N, C-alpha and C positions, 0 to 999 in steps of 0.2 A: 236207382231210386232210392232216394231218401226215407230212412224210416223216422214213421212219426210218432211224436210223444205228446202228451197230456202235459200241460203249461201248470205250475202250481205256485202259490206262495204262500210262505208260510210263516205266522207269526208266533214267539215265544216270548212272555212275560213272565218274570219273574213276580209273583204274588206277594212272595214273605219269605225271609230268610229261617233258617233252623232255628236262629236264636229269638223269632217273634218277630224283629225288625221287620220294617217294610221300604226304608229307605236305605241307599239309594236305591231308585227304581231302576231297571233293568228291562232290555227290549230288543230282542233281534228279529230282523224280517230278511227271510232268504228265497229266493225265486228258485225252483229246481225243475228239471222234467223227468216225467217216468214213462215207461210203457203201458203200465197199467191203469186203471181208474181206481184211485184209492179209496174215494169215499165206499164204492161198492166193496172192494175189500173188507174195509171195516166192518160194513153192515153183515159180510158174511162169517166175521169174525165174533161178531156179536151175538150171531144166531147161534153158532157152536157152542156155546157157553162154557168156553174152556176154563174161563178164570172166575173170581170171585165178584165182579163187577164189570159194567159195561166199560167203564174209563179204563180199566186193565187191557181189555180186548181192543180199545181203540189205540191204546200206546203201543201194545205189542204190534199189532198190524202197520201203524206210522213206521216205527222203529226197523221195523223186518222190510218195508218197501225201501225205505229211505237206504237200508245196510245192503239189501241187496240189489239195489241199482249201481250203488259205487263199486260193488264186489265185480257185478257185470261188466262195467265199463273197464273196469282195470283189473280183470281176471288173470292176467300174465304179470303183475306185481307179485314179487315174491311174499309179500305181507298176508297172501292170502292161498297161498300155499294147501296149507293143512284144512282151511275150511273148504276149498275149493273138493276135496277129496268126498266132504260129509254132507254139503248142504244140498246137494242134489237129493240125498236120501232123506233128510229132515223136510226138504219143501215137500217130496210125495207122500210122506207119513201126514203131515199137516193137512194136505188137499183131499186126504181119503177118510178124513175124520167128518 
């Protein structure tokens, strides 16, 4: 039986460079799948009030879900050896808050 995943499309646009310039404009769009419904996770992170503002909660949730899914798909990759040891503990702590 094939595991079902949610399908997403993410657009990232560079609004302004560190030097204040806005050109050249850059944009990236990617399709990806994730076993979780990311919008509900973002709302849960916002509700936990772990960060200074909702934008940071959104950034954290999105980054964690993108990273976590790749780590899960490639768990046997030696790149993830050290993080595989601590990631479950981190996730349990986060979910308990």
